[in-house]
N, C-alpha and C positions, 0 to 999 in steps of 0.2 A: 567238205564234209557235208551233206545237208545237217538242217537241225534235227529233221527225224530219225537219220542215220547216228546223229551225234547222240541223242536221248537212248534210241536201243542199244549201243555200245554201252554206255554210261550202263544200263540196267544191268549188261551181261556182266561188266568189271565189279559189278555191286555184287550181282550173284555169285559170281566164282568165290570172292572173300566170304559174302555172308553163308554161302553153301557149305564151305569147308568148315566155318565154325557151327555151324547145325548139327553138321555130321560128326564133328568131335562132340560136342553136347550130349547127342544123343548116344555115342559110344562108351563115351566115359564112365558112364554109370555103371556097365556091362563089361569093362575092358578085362578085368580079371576074372571073371565069371564062365564057367562052365556051361555048355549048351543045355544041360540036365537043370540045372539052377535058374537059366534063365527063362527056361519054357515053364517051368513049373510055377515062377514067379511072376509070368506077365502073361502066362497061357501060349497056346499053340502059336500066335504069329509073334510071340516074343514082343521086345521094347519097342512099343511105338508111338509113346509120347515122353516126353521130358517127365524125370523127377527133378523136382525143384529144389533147392537147397534152401531149408527152413528159415537159417538166419538172414539171407537177403532176399530170397522169394525169385532167382533167378536158375536158368540153367546154366550151371559152371560149365566151360570149358577148360580144355585141360593144356597141358605145354606144347601140344601142336601149333593150337591156335595164338597161344603167346609167342612162341617163335616165329610165327607166320609173320603177325604183325610188325614185331622186330626186323624181320628181313624187309619187309616193304618198307620201313623207317628206313634202313641203312642204304637200301638200294637210292631214296630219295635224297637222303641228303649228298651221296656221292653224285649224284646225275646235278643237284644243284650245287655245288662245289665245282664240277666241271664248266658248268656253265656261265657262272660269276668270275670264274678266274680263266676260261679258255683252255684247261689241261687238267688233270683229274686221274689217280690209281683207278684200275677197274674194278668196278662196285663191288666186287666179293669182298674187297680191302676193308671197304665201310661198314659191310655187312659183318664182317669180322667184329670189326670195333661195337657194333650194334650187339652182337651177340654177349659183348663183356657186359654193356649194359643191362641186357637179359640176366645174365647171370649175377648180375646186383640184386636184382630183384628176388632171386632165390635165396641169398645171404643174409639179407639185411631187411628192416623195417622199412616204411617209406621216409618216417621220419631221418633214419639214419642215413638213408640213400642222398634225403635232400642237401645233407651237410657231407655229401662226400667229394667235392671239389676241392673243401681242406687238405683231403688223403691223396691229392694227387689223382684220383680217377678222373680220365678225360671224357665227358660224355657228348655222344652225338643225336642220343633218341629224345625228343620228345615224350616218348612213352612214359619215360622216368617219371613223369608227372602226374600218371595215373593211378591211384591206389591203390584200382581193384588188380593190379596188376601184380603185385606184392604176396603172391601165394606161390607154393611149392604144389602143383598138380601132377605127381608122379613123372617128376623130369626122368629122362633116361640118363642112365650110369654113363654110356659111350658119352652124350654130348657133354655132361658135367666133365667129363675125365678130361675130354680133348680140350674143351675152353680153359679149364685150369691150366694145361699143359702152355696152352699157346698165351696164357697170360704171365706165366713164368719166365718163357723165352725171352731171349733179346734181339732174335734176327728177324726181319722182316720176310713174309713168304710171298713169293710172288705169283708161284703156280701150287696150289693145295692140291689139287689131281697130282703134280708130279710129286709132291710130296708127301702125299698120302702112304705110301708103302710104311715111311718111317714112324706115322702117326699111329695108327692101330689097324686091326684087320677086319674090324665090322662091316658088318653089312645090313644091320638093323635098319629101320623105316623112320628112322628120326632125321634123315636126309630127304627124302622125297616127301614128309608130309608139311613143310614149310618151305617148299619150290614154287608156289602158284605165283607169288609175286612175280619172279623172274619173268616169266612169261606174259603178265601182265603190262612189265614195263616194257617190253620191247614188241607187244602186240603190233603189227602193222607195219612192224621195218626188218632187220636183218633176224630172221630167227635161228640163224647160226650162234649169233652171240646170245640170244634168251637160252639156247640149249647149252652151251660151254660155261655161260655165268651159274646157271642153274646147277651143273655138276662139281663146280669150284665152289659154291657156295655150300653143297652138299657136304663137298670132301674135308671144309672146313674141321667138319668133326665125324665122318666115317671116311675109313681108309681102305674098305675092299671096293671093286667095281661096281658092285653089286648095291654099296650102300650109294654111289653118287649117281650112277648113270641113269637110274631109275629117273632123280630128279628132273634128268636133260628130257626126259620124255614128259612126263606132267606138264612142264613148263610150254614145250610146243605143243600138245594139246591145246593147252588153256590160250596159250596166245592165237592160236587160229580160231578157235572157236569165238573168243572175245569179240574179234572183229566182224564176225558172222559172214553168211557167204558159203559157208560147207557145212556138212553133216559130220556128225560125230564117226561116222565109220570112217570119212574120208580124214578126216584131223585127225586118229588113231594110226593108219594105215603111213600117213607125211610123216607122222612123228617117229613110228618104228624105225622107217626107212633112213629120216635123215639122221636121228642119233646112230643107226648101223653105221651110215658113211661118217660120219664126224670122229666117230671113237672107233672106227674099224681096227685098229690094231690092239685093242683093249680086252684084256684076258676076261672071261666070263662074257663077254658081250652075247654068245649065243646064247647063253642061259636065259639071258633076258629076250632075247627074240621069242625064242620057242615057248616061254611062259606068254608072251602077249599075244602069239598067235593061239596059245590053247584055249587063253580067255575070251576070242573073237571068236573061237570054233564053239566054245561053250555057250554063248550068248544065241547064238542060232538052235540049241536044241528045246527040247519040252521039259527035261530034267526039273526037278525042283531046284531053287538055288540055293540051299544047304549044301546040297549032294554036289553040286557045281563047284561052289567055293571049296568044300572040299580035297576037290582035286586041284586047286591050285595052292591051298596050301592054310597056313593061320594069318598069313599078314605080319609077323613079327618081325621078319627081314623084307627089304626094301623092294626086290623084284615080285614078292607074294603081296605085299601090300599095294601096289600099282596094278597088279593083276586082277586082283579082285575087286577093285575100283573102276577099272575098266570093263569087266564083265558086269556088275552092275548097272553102272551108266548105260552099257549097250542093250541090256536087256530091259531096263527101265527108263529107255530116254526121254519117253514123252510124259514120264510121272517124278517130278523131284521127290516126295514122301514115298515111293515105292523103292526108289532107288538106296535111299540112304537106309530105309530098314532093313532090306535086306543086307546092306552092306556091314551092318553091325551085329546084326545077330547071327553071331557064331562064336567058336571057343577060343577066337585069337585077338589079337588085336583092335579090339572095335574101333576106339575113336578113332585109330590112325586111319583105318580103311574107311571110315565114315566121313572123316575129313578131307581124303583123296576125290572120293567120289562125289562128295558135295561140291568138292572145286571143280571139278570137269562139271556136273548136272548144271551147277550155280551157273558157270560161265555158256551152257549149252542153251538154258533156258530162259535166265535172265532173272533177278531179284524178285521180278513180278510173280513169277511162279512159284515162288519158295512159298509165300505167303503167310499171315500174321499166324497161324498155328505153331509155325515155328519162331518167328522174331519177336513177337510179343514180349516174351519172358527170357530173352537171350542176353546173358553175361556180354558186356562190352561190343554191345550192337553199334553204339555211336561212334566207338575209337573206330571200330571195322569200317564202318561205311565212311568216315571221314579219311582213311588210308586210301579205301577203294576209290575214292572221288579224287584223290591227289595222284593217286597212278595213271588214272584217267586223265587229268587235266594237262600235268607235266608240269615243269617249271619254266616260266615264260619272263623274259628283260623286256625291257623297253628299248628304242634305239640306242639307246647309251650305255645299253649292256647292265643297268640299273632294276633292282625288284622294287616294284610297285604294290606287291602284295601284301598288305600287313599279318594276314594269316600265315601265308608261306615264308615271310621272311622272319616271323617269331618261331615257325616249327624247325626250318631247315637250316638257317641261320645261326639265330640264338639258341635252337635247339631246347625248347620250352612249349610249354602244351600252351595252345591261343586261346585265349577266355573271351575273344568277342565273338563276331557274326564271322564264321568261317567263309561265309558264300558272300562276302565283300566284294563289291568291285576290284579287280587287279588293278585298275586305273586309280584306285582311290589315292586320296591326299596322303602321303607319310612323311618321312623324314626329307629333309632340304637335301640338296645336292651335296655340302659339304659333311653333314651329318653321316650320309647314306654311304660315301668313299671312305670317310675314315672308320666306320662301324665294318664296312667290308672288308678293309684292310687289314683293321685286327682279328676279323674271324680268319682270314685267308691264310695269315702267320700261326693259327692256333693249333692246327691239324696237319700234319704231314700223312705220308703213307704211314697206315698203321698206328696213329697219334705220334710220329716223329717229329717235332715240330720243325726239324730242318727239312723236312719233305723230298730226303734224301730217298733213293729208290728209282726204279722203272715209272715215270709217269705216260698216261695215256692220254690222249686227246678224246673227249667222249663222241666219237663217229661210232655209227652204226655199222660194225664191219665184222667179221670173223674173227674169233680170238684163238682158232684150235693150235696155232702153234706157241700158245703164251704159256 
């Protein structure tokens, strides 16, 4: 890959995650507002700029961005583990553990969480060292109840999609709104893996097919756009068809296909955005949130600001439709197209950029299979925030060989599948292959 191509691809990775956070932060202010309230308060154009938090001076993000970041953290931990050990469970298992870390941020203070190792909590997320994440920002009841159920269960779940009917029947948008990292993690690889893992990750909390299938569509769109060389129209059509093939036997699939087709159709008419959004729904459920985001991205494919403003100014789940639209437009247009107007005051911008960069870079080892990047080692092996220069060269001097072997040996024995130190359960080598029969 050329330097120019690498830089442009990195720009799209950053754009995807930051764009999602921007749409989330803009929409979070009006998430539970009716349209009359929105337009009487902000004018006929609706909300078009952040309302900053008086205490922090930041544009606050919701649980949508929080869970997206933990999704990325879990995927990166799992891929690192697979690289160092040569074997690992599918990424969904590590994301499920990362969601337990997120749940900790919703139940405890930062100071309490730092002491959580003493009560048996096995952390895998360096994000637990970020104080700004310890805020409850309207987390969905479905996510909370599902994660509590998983925490109390003793059995390891190998296939969350297969288990989904036993979990709940929710098709809320909490599954799709956090799925973008799955697309970035496998961008340029086997997109059947991205699609399957995105659906599995959404099914950790959402049991209805329309709660997890939209996540696969979003991941596929994001993966195709992040690499470049395709139009948004092509990416949407390909994602629609790929997911229809991969999940052909799933109930309610046709409902998802129909609403995607309607979003594509509406993007080509001349009606007002709000009228078209009303035809798609309010975005509280997964297929509607995805469809509204696709519509707004297609209608405003050359203008990031116009796209997210359209995506949040309605009576529905504004932060989630804004987040998903921001993921799509950010992956299409890149971070540079978002602009300082949206990034200057955005909460957790540094953390979001750091995870985007890590998803782009991926974990690399030297010829002996050891990690020579102190920042990566700290975050995805020791599971703590790195306080040094995260751009430090991967060949920088770090532990000597004996220290490295001892440290990795201790780490790899610390967590098995879903936190089982015996590592019992089905393990999978980290290959880029389809997992549709898993």
